[in-house]
C-alpha positions in Angstrom: 91.5 104.9 84.5 90.9 103.1 87.6 94.9 102.0 89.4 95.6 99.0 91.1 98.0 97.8 93.8 99.4 94.7 92.1 101.2 92.2 95.8 103.6 90.0 95.2 103.6 87.3 97.7 106.5 84.4 98.2 107.9 82.2 100.9 110.3 83.3 103.2 112.3 79.9 101.2 111.7 81.9 98.2 113.6 85.3 99.1 116.3 83.1 100.5 116.5 81.5 96.8 117.3 84.8 94.9 119.1 86.2 98.1 121.8 83.3 97.2 121.1 84.3 92.6 124.1 85.3 90.8 124.1 88.6 89.7 124.0 86.9 86.8 120.7 84.5 87.6 119.5 88.3 89.1 119.7 89.4 85.9 117.8 86.4 83.7 115.2 86.2 86.3 114.8 89.7 84.7 114.2 89.3 81.8 110.9 87.9 81.9 109.4 90.5 83.8 110.4 93.1 81.8 108.7 91.4 78.5 105.5 91.3 80.8 106.2 95.1 81.6 106.5 95.9 78.0 103.3 93.8 76.9 101.5 95.6 78.9 102.6 99.4 77.5 100.9 102.7 79.4 99.4 99.6 81.6 102.1 99.8 83.6 102.4 102.8 86.0 105.1 101.3 88.5 107.1 98.5 88.2 107.7 98.8 91.2 111.1 97.3 93.1 111.2 93.8 95.8 110.3 94.3 99.1 111.8 93.2 102.3 112.0 94.0 105.5 108.4 94.5 106.4 107.3 96.2 110.3 104.1 95.6 112.1 103.2 98.9 113.6 99.9 98.2 116.7 98.7 100.2 119.1 101.1 97.6 121.2 104.1 97.9 119.4 105.8 96.9 116.6 106.6 93.4 115.3 107.9 92.0 112.5 105.4 91.0 109.7 104.0 87.8 109.1 103.3 88.6 105.4 104.9 87.1 102.5 104.6 90.3 100.5 108.3 90.9 98.5 107.2 93.3 96.2 104.6 95.7 94.2 104.1 97.3 90.6 101.0 99.5 90.6 98.7 99.5 87.0 96.4 100.9 85.4 93.0 99.9 83.5 89.8 100.7 82.4 88.3 97.5 85.0 89.0 95.1 87.6 88.4 92.0 84.8 91.6 94.2 82.9 93.9 94.5 84.8 94.0 91.3 86.2 94.0 89.5 82.9 96.8 92.1 82.9 98.6 89.8 85.3 98.0 86.3 83.9 100.6 84.2 83.6 103.2 86.9 85.1 106.4 85.8 85.9 106.1 85.6 89.0 104.3 83.3 89.7 106.5 81.0 87.5 109.7 81.5 89.9 108.4 78.7 93.0 105.1 77.1 93.1 103.9 78.5 96.3 103.5 82.4 95.1 100.9 84.7 94.3 99.9 88.0 93.0 96.7 89.9 94.0 95.4 93.2 92.8 93.2 95.7 94.4 91.9 98.7 92.8 92.7 102.0 94.1 89.3 103.4 95.8 88.2 107.5 96.3 89.6 108.8 99.9 85.7 109.6 101.9 84.7 113.0 101.6 87.2 113.7 98.6 87.2 114.6 94.9 90.4 112.1 94.5 
């Protein structure tokens, strides 16, 4: 099985909407995520967590990240096509229109057997 990193993208307005939600609304909002997780079964290696306060680190210094990454998950599947299939109709896509899901295959480290 191959591993895949899933990145969830959302605008700052969407993130602010979530931050302003009541605990009850947050719990209700997680119900579709839990249903998706069950549907994935053993293909979902790590549900992940929300992300925030990203920092961009370069040789020139540190600055706030300008990326809109708001969370991650880790999947396992036989192929990219299978991983993408697991992400179709993902609940993140229904949050607000600007939301996106991005998936990357974890590749072997150069010069290693991993």
